[in-house]
Chimera marker file (.cmm) of the C-alpha trace (Angstrom):
<marker_set name="trace">
<marker id="1" x="147.357" y="301.297" z="89.960" r="1" g="1" b="0" radius="0.5"/>
<marker id="2" x="143.794" y="299.942" z="90.095" r="1" g="1" b="0" radius="0.5"/>
<marker id="3" x="142.512" y="297.544" z="92.705" r="1" g="1" b="0" radius="0.5"/>
<marker id="4" x="141.971" y="294.071" z="91.223" r="1" g="1" b="0" radius="0.5"/>
<marker id="5" x="138.566" y="292.638" z="92.179" r="1" g="1" b="0" radius="0.5"/>
<marker id="6" x="138.475" y="289.286" z="90.370" r="1" g="1" b="0" radius="0.5"/>
<marker id="7" x="140.447" y="286.248" z="91.444" r="1" g="1" b="0" radius="0.5"/>
<marker id="8" x="140.963" y="282.957" z="89.645" r="1" g="1" b="0" radius="0.5"/>
<marker id="9" x="141.557" y="279.830" z="91.743" r="1" g="1" b="0" radius="0.5"/>
<marker id="10" x="143.263" y="276.584" z="90.836" r="1" g="1" b="0" radius="0.5"/>
<marker id="11" x="143.892" y="273.440" z="92.763" r="1" g="1" b="0" radius="0.5"/>
<marker id="12" x="146.649" y="271.044" z="91.967" r="1" g="1" b="0" radius="0.5"/>
<marker id="13" x="149.098" y="268.469" z="93.086" r="1" g="1" b="0" radius="0.5"/>
<marker id="14" x="152.815" y="267.918" z="92.948" r="1" g="1" b="0" radius="0.5"/>
<marker id="15" x="155.340" y="265.280" z="93.867" r="1" g="1" b="0" radius="0.5"/>
<marker id="16" x="157.796" y="266.469" z="96.470" r="1" g="1" b="0" radius="0.5"/>
<marker id="17" x="160.523" y="265.329" z="98.841" r="1" g="1" b="0" radius="0.5"/>
<marker id="18" x="161.010" y="266.771" z="102.318" r="1" g="1" b="0" radius="0.5"/>
<marker id="19" x="164.430" y="266.635" z="103.949" r="1" g="1" b="0" radius="0.5"/>
<marker id="20" x="165.266" y="267.388" z="107.546" r="1" g="1" b="0" radius="0.5"/>
<marker id="21" x="168.527" y="266.788" z="109.416" r="1" g="1" b="0" radius="0.5"/>
<marker id="22" x="168.680" y="265.209" z="112.895" r="1" g="1" b="0" radius="0.5"/>
<marker id="23" x="171.509" y="264.507" z="115.319" r="1" g="1" b="0" radius="0.5"/>
<marker id="24" x="170.373" y="260.964" z="116.099" r="1" g="1" b="0" radius="0.5"/>
<marker id="25" x="168.248" y="258.185" z="114.667" r="1" g="1" b="0" radius="0.5"/>
<marker id="26" x="166.034" y="258.376" z="117.813" r="1" g="1" b="0" radius="0.5"/>
<marker id="27" x="165.253" y="262.067" z="117.174" r="1" g="1" b="0" radius="0.5"/>
<marker id="28" x="164.372" y="261.358" z="113.561" r="1" g="1" b="0" radius="0.5"/>
<marker id="29" x="162.185" y="258.427" z="114.614" r="1" g="1" b="0" radius="0.5"/>
<marker id="30" x="160.245" y="260.574" z="117.141" r="1" g="1" b="0" radius="0.5"/>
<marker id="31" x="159.469" y="263.338" z="114.614" r="1" g="1" b="0" radius="0.5"/>
<marker id="32" x="156.096" y="262.374" z="113.042" r="1" g="1" b="0" radius="0.5"/>
<marker id="33" x="155.911" y="265.282" z="110.561" r="1" g="1" b="0" radius="0.5"/>
<marker id="34" x="158.470" y="267.696" z="109.096" r="1" g="1" b="0" radius="0.5"/>
<marker id="35" x="159.189" y="270.754" z="111.262" r="1" g="1" b="0" radius="0.5"/>
<marker id="36" x="159.778" y="274.333" z="110.144" r="1" g="1" b="0" radius="0.5"/>
<marker id="37" x="163.483" y="273.394" z="109.688" r="1" g="1" b="0" radius="0.5"/>
<marker id="38" x="162.624" y="270.971" z="106.896" r="1" g="1" b="0" radius="0.5"/>
<marker id="39" x="163.429" y="271.710" z="103.256" r="1" g="1" b="0" radius="0.5"/>
<marker id="40" x="160.813" y="270.941" z="100.608" r="1" g="1" b="0" radius="0.5"/>
<marker id="41" x="161.904" y="270.056" z="97.078" r="1" g="1" b="0" radius="0.5"/>
<marker id="42" x="159.138" y="270.014" z="94.478" r="1" g="1" b="0" radius="0.5"/>
<marker id="43" x="159.617" y="267.931" z="91.338" r="1" g="1" b="0" radius="0.5"/>
<marker id="44" x="158.826" y="270.382" z="88.529" r="1" g="1" b="0" radius="0.5"/>
<marker id="45" x="157.681" y="267.689" z="86.102" r="1" g="1" b="0" radius="0.5"/>
<marker id="46" x="155.086" y="266.432" z="88.613" r="1" g="1" b="0" radius="0.5"/>
<marker id="47" x="153.144" y="269.697" z="89.054" r="1" g="1" b="0" radius="0.5"/>
<marker id="48" x="149.544" y="269.636" z="87.746" r="1" g="1" b="0" radius="0.5"/>
<marker id="49" x="146.831" y="272.234" z="87.877" r="1" g="1" b="0" radius="0.5"/>
<marker id="50" x="143.042" y="271.983" z="87.670" r="1" g="1" b="0" radius="0.5"/>
<marker id="51" x="140.901" y="275.082" z="87.121" r="1" g="1" b="0" radius="0.5"/>
<marker id="52" x="138.429" y="275.577" z="89.970" r="1" g="1" b="0" radius="0.5"/>
<marker id="53" x="136.603" y="278.890" z="89.578" r="1" g="1" b="0" radius="0.5"/>
<marker id="54" x="136.706" y="282.626" z="88.980" r="1" g="1" b="0" radius="0.5"/>
<marker id="55" x="135.114" y="284.781" z="91.644" r="1" g="1" b="0" radius="0.5"/>
<marker id="56" x="134.674" y="288.361" z="92.693" r="1" g="1" b="0" radius="0.5"/>
<marker id="57" x="136.750" y="289.176" z="95.776" r="1" g="1" b="0" radius="0.5"/>
<marker id="58" x="134.802" y="289.732" z="98.988" r="1" g="1" b="0" radius="0.5"/>
<marker id="59" x="131.600" y="288.116" z="97.669" r="1" g="1" b="0" radius="0.5"/>
<marker id="60" x="130.367" y="284.798" z="98.998" r="1" g="1" b="0" radius="0.5"/>
<marker id="61" x="129.380" y="282.741" z="95.981" r="1" g="1" b="0" radius="0.5"/>
<marker id="62" x="127.601" y="279.919" z="97.869" r="1" g="1" b="0" radius="0.5"/>
<marker id="63" x="129.338" y="277.294" z="95.762" r="1" g="1" b="0" radius="0.5"/>
<marker id="64" x="128.151" y="278.765" z="92.490" r="1" g="1" b="0" radius="0.5"/>
<marker id="65" x="130.767" y="278.827" z="89.743" r="1" g="1" b="0" radius="0.5"/>
<marker id="66" x="130.875" y="282.276" z="88.181" r="1" g="1" b="0" radius="0.5"/>
<marker id="67" x="131.510" y="282.680" z="84.463" r="1" g="1" b="0" radius="0.5"/>
<marker id="68" x="132.719" y="285.591" z="82.408" r="1" g="1" b="0" radius="0.5"/>
<marker id="69" x="129.089" y="286.311" z="81.473" r="1" g="1" b="0" radius="0.5"/>
<marker id="70" x="127.790" y="286.250" z="85.040" r="1" g="1" b="0" radius="0.5"/>
<marker id="71" x="130.602" y="288.455" z="86.290" r="1" g="1" b="0" radius="0.5"/>
<marker id="72" x="130.004" y="291.083" z="83.620" r="1" g="1" b="0" radius="0.5"/>
<marker id="73" x="126.211" y="291.318" z="84.070" r="1" g="1" b="0" radius="0.5"/>
<marker id="74" x="124.599" y="294.133" z="85.985" r="1" g="1" b="0" radius="0.5"/>
<marker id="75" x="123.491" y="292.709" z="89.343" r="1" g="1" b="0" radius="0.5"/>
<marker id="76" x="121.001" y="295.475" z="90.136" r="1" g="1" b="0" radius="0.5"/>
<marker id="77" x="117.291" y="294.990" z="89.654" r="1" g="1" b="0" radius="0.5"/>
<marker id="78" x="115.022" y="291.947" z="89.741" r="1" g="1" b="0" radius="0.5"/>
<marker id="79" x="116.865" y="288.652" z="89.027" r="1" g="1" b="0" radius="0.5"/>
<marker id="80" x="113.563" y="287.075" z="87.864" r="1" g="1" b="0" radius="0.5"/>
<marker id="81" x="113.050" y="289.738" z="85.288" r="1" g="1" b="0" radius="0.5"/>
<marker id="82" x="113.679" y="289.009" z="81.622" r="1" g="1" b="0" radius="0.5"/>
<marker id="83" x="112.788" y="286.475" z="78.965" r="1" g="1" b="0" radius="0.5"/>
<marker id="84" x="112.531" y="282.811" z="79.826" r="1" g="1" b="0" radius="0.5"/>
<marker id="85" x="112.842" y="279.865" z="77.559" r="1" g="1" b="0" radius="0.5"/>
<marker id="86" x="109.620" y="277.966" z="76.873" r="1" g="1" b="0" radius="0.5"/>
<marker id="87" x="109.581" y="274.341" z="78.055" r="1" g="1" b="0" radius="0.5"/>
<marker id="88" x="109.223" y="271.499" z="75.562" r="1" g="1" b="0" radius="0.5"/>
<marker id="89" x="107.822" y="269.169" z="78.211" r="1" g="1" b="0" radius="0.5"/>
<marker id="90" x="104.295" y="267.825" z="78.119" r="1" g="1" b="0" radius="0.5"/>
<marker id="91" x="101.897" y="269.911" z="80.175" r="1" g="1" b="0" radius="0.5"/>
<marker id="92" x="99.090" y="267.335" z="80.516" r="1" g="1" b="0" radius="0.5"/>
<marker id="93" x="101.017" y="265.147" z="82.998" r="1" g="1" b="0" radius="0.5"/>
<marker id="94" x="100.205" y="261.969" z="81.047" r="1" g="1" b="0" radius="0.5"/>
<marker id="95" x="102.955" y="259.433" z="80.657" r="1" g="1" b="0" radius="0.5"/>
<marker id="96" x="104.332" y="258.973" z="77.183" r="1" g="1" b="0" radius="0.5"/>
<marker id="97" x="104.069" y="255.490" z="75.675" r="1" g="1" b="0" radius="0.5"/>
<marker id="98" x="107.410" y="254.030" z="74.628" r="1" g="1" b="0" radius="0.5"/>
<marker id="99" x="107.431" y="252.215" z="71.297" r="1" g="1" b="0" radius="0.5"/>
<link id1="1" id2="2" r="1" g="1" b="0" radius="0.2"/>
<link id1="2" id2="3" r="1" g="1" b="0" radius="0.2"/>
<link id1="3" id2="4" r="1" g="1" b="0" radius="0.2"/>
<link id1="4" id2="5" r="1" g="1" b="0" radius="0.2"/>
<link id1="5" id2="6" r="1" g="1" b="0" radius="0.2"/>
<link id1="6" id2="7" r="1" g="1" b="0" radius="0.2"/>
<link id1="7" id2="8" r="1" g="1" b="0" radius="0.2"/>
<link id1="8" id2="9" r="1" g="1" b="0" radius="0.2"/>
<link id1="9" id2="10" r="1" g="1" b="0" radius="0.2"/>
<link id1="10" id2="11" r="1" g="1" b="0" radius="0.2"/>
<link id1="11" id2="12" r="1" g="1" b="0" radius="0.2"/>
<link id1="12" id2="13" r="1" g="1" b="0" radius="0.2"/>
<link id1="13" id2="14" r="1" g="1" b="0" radius="0.2"/>
<link id1="14" id2="15" r="1" g="1" b="0" radius="0.2"/>
<link id1="15" id2="16" r="1" g="1" b="0" radius="0.2"/>
<link id1="16" id2="17" r="1" g="1" b="0" radius="0.2"/>
<link id1="17" id2="18" r="1" g="1" b="0" radius="0.2"/>
<link id1="18" id2="19" r="1" g="1" b="0" radius="0.2"/>
<link id1="19" id2="20" r="1" g="1" b="0" radius="0.2"/>
<link id1="20" id2="21" r="1" g="1" b="0" radius="0.2"/>
<link id1="21" id2="22" r="1" g="1" b="0" radius="0.2"/>
<link id1="22" id2="23" r="1" g="1" b="0" radius="0.2"/>
<link id1="23" id2="24" r="1" g="1" b="0" radius="0.2"/>
<link id1="24" id2="25" r="1" g="1" b="0" radius="0.2"/>
<link id1="25" id2="26" r="1" g="1" b="0" radius="0.2"/>
<link id1="26" id2="27" r="1" g="1" b="0" radius="0.2"/>
<link id1="27" id2="28" r="1" g="1" b="0" radius="0.2"/>
<link id1="28" id2="29" r="1" g="1" b="0" radius="0.2"/>
<link id1="29" id2="30" r="1" g="1" b="0" radius="0.2"/>
<link id1="30" id2="31" r="1" g="1" b="0" radius="0.2"/>
<link id1="31" id2="32" r="1" g="1" b="0" radius="0.2"/>
<link id1="32" id2="33" r="1" g="1" b="0" radius="0.2"/>
<link id1="33" id2="34" r="1" g="1" b="0" radius="0.2"/>
<link id1="34" id2="35" r="1" g="1" b="0" radius="0.2"/>
<link id1="35" id2="36" r="1" g="1" b="0" radius="0.2"/>
<link id1="36" id2="37" r="1" g="1" b="0" radius="0.2"/>
<link id1="37" id2="38" r="1" g="1" b="0" radius="0.2"/>
<link id1="38" id2="39" r="1" g="1" b="0" radius="0.2"/>
<link id1="39" id2="40" r="1" g="1" b="0" radius="0.2"/>
<link id1="40" id2="41" r="1" g="1" b="0" radius="0.2"/>
<link id1="41" id2="42" r="1" g="1" b="0" radius="0.2"/>
<link id1="42" id2="43" r="1" g="1" b="0" radius="0.2"/>
<link id1="43" id2="44" r="1" g="1" b="0" radius="0.2"/>
<link id1="44" id2="45" r="1" g="1" b="0" radius="0.2"/>
<link id1="45" id2="46" r="1" g="1" b="0" radius="0.2"/>
<link id1="46" id2="47" r="1" g="1" b="0" radius="0.2"/>
<link id1="47" id2="48" r="1" g="1" b="0" radius="0.2"/>
<link id1="48" id2="49" r="1" g="1" b="0" radius="0.2"/>
<link id1="49" id2="50" r="1" g="1" b="0" radius="0.2"/>
<link id1="50" id2="51" r="1" g="1" b="0" radius="0.2"/>
<link id1="51" id2="52" r="1" g="1" b="0" radius="0.2"/>
<link id1="52" id2="53" r="1" g="1" b="0" radius="0.2"/>
<link id1="53" id2="54" r="1" g="1" b="0" radius="0.2"/>
<link id1="54" id2="55" r="1" g="1" b="0" radius="0.2"/>
<link id1="55" id2="56" r="1" g="1" b="0" radius="0.2"/>
<link id1="56" id2="57" r="1" g="1" b="0" radius="0.2"/>
<link id1="57" id2="58" r="1" g="1" b="0" radius="0.2"/>
<link id1="58" id2="59" r="1" g="1" b="0" radius="0.2"/>
<link id1="59" id2="60" r="1" g="1" b="0" radius="0.2"/>
<link id1="60" id2="61" r="1" g="1" b="0" radius="0.2"/>
<link id1="61" id2="62" r="1" g="1" b="0" radius="0.2"/>
<link id1="62" id2="63" r="1" g="1" b="0" radius="0.2"/>
<link id1="63" id2="64" r="1" g="1" b="0" radius="0.2"/>
<link id1="64" id2="65" r="1" g="1" b="0" radius="0.2"/>
<link id1="65" id2="66" r="1" g="1" b="0" radius="0.2"/>
<link id1="66" id2="67" r="1" g="1" b="0" radius="0.2"/>
<link id1="67" id2="68" r="1" g="1" b="0" radius="0.2"/>
<link id1="68" id2="69" r="1" g="1" b="0" radius="0.2"/>
<link id1="69" id2="70" r="1" g="1" b="0" radius="0.2"/>
<link id1="70" id2="71" r="1" g="1" b="0" radius="0.2"/>
<link id1="71" id2="72" r="1" g="1" b="0" radius="0.2"/>
<link id1="72" id2="73" r="1" g="1" b="0" radius="0.2"/>
<link id1="73" id2="74" r="1" g="1" b="0" radius="0.2"/>
<link id1="74" id2="75" r="1" g="1" b="0" radius="0.2"/>
<link id1="75" id2="76" r="1" g="1" b="0" radius="0.2"/>
<link id1="76" id2="77" r="1" g="1" b="0" radius="0.2"/>
<link id1="77" id2="78" r="1" g="1" b="0" radius="0.2"/>
<link id1="78" id2="79" r="1" g="1" b="0" radius="0.2"/>
<link id1="79" id2="80" r="1" g="1" b="0" radius="0.2"/>
<link id1="80" id2="81" r="1" g="1" b="0" radius="0.2"/>
<link id1="81" id2="82" r="1" g="1" b="0" radius="0.2"/>
<link id1="82" id2="83" r="1" g="1" b="0" radius="0.2"/>
<link id1="83" id2="84" r="1" g="1" b="0" radius="0.2"/>
<link id1="84" id2="85" r="1" g="1" b="0" radius="0.2"/>
<link id1="85" id2="86" r="1" g="1" b="0" radius="0.2"/>
<link id1="86" id2="87" r="1" g="1" b="0" radius="0.2"/>
<link id1="87" id2="88" r="1" g="1" b="0" radius="0.2"/>
<link id1="88" id2="89" r="1" g="1" b="0" radius="0.2"/>
<link id1="89" id2="90" r="1" g="1" b="0" radius="0.2"/>
<link id1="90" id2="91" r="1" g="1" b="0" radius="0.2"/>
<link id1="91" id2="92" r="1" g="1" b="0" radius="0.2"/>
<link id1="92" id2="93" r="1" g="1" b="0" radius="0.2"/>
<link id1="93" id2="94" r="1" g="1" b="0" radius="0.2"/>
<link id1="94" id2="95" r="1" g="1" b="0" radius="0.2"/>
<link id1="95" id2="96" r="1" g="1" b="0" radius="0.2"/>
<link id1="96" id2="97" r="1" g="1" b="0" radius="0.2"/>
<link id1="97" id2="98" r="1" g="1" b="0" radius="0.2"/>
<link id1="98" id2="99" r="1" g="1" b="0" radius="0.2"/>
</marker_set>
């Protein structure tokens, strides 16, 4: 079996109910958050997912979202090498008159 090197991450939300049993009302009142004894019930119809990113495992991506194209490119060599798109912007630094 081959080692998988790409991981896809999602974030999401879900509605849930947490139940925990106590011996007295005072004990229940003193418990600010559910303990490890609590039982979580997730409402299946409330689950939603949002795609976050795809990244190569073990590589810090510095917040950059990787795409299928960027993951499949050869990373060796000069990143500044290659063809660049010519700019359509004015080069004389004069402001354009709006009509």
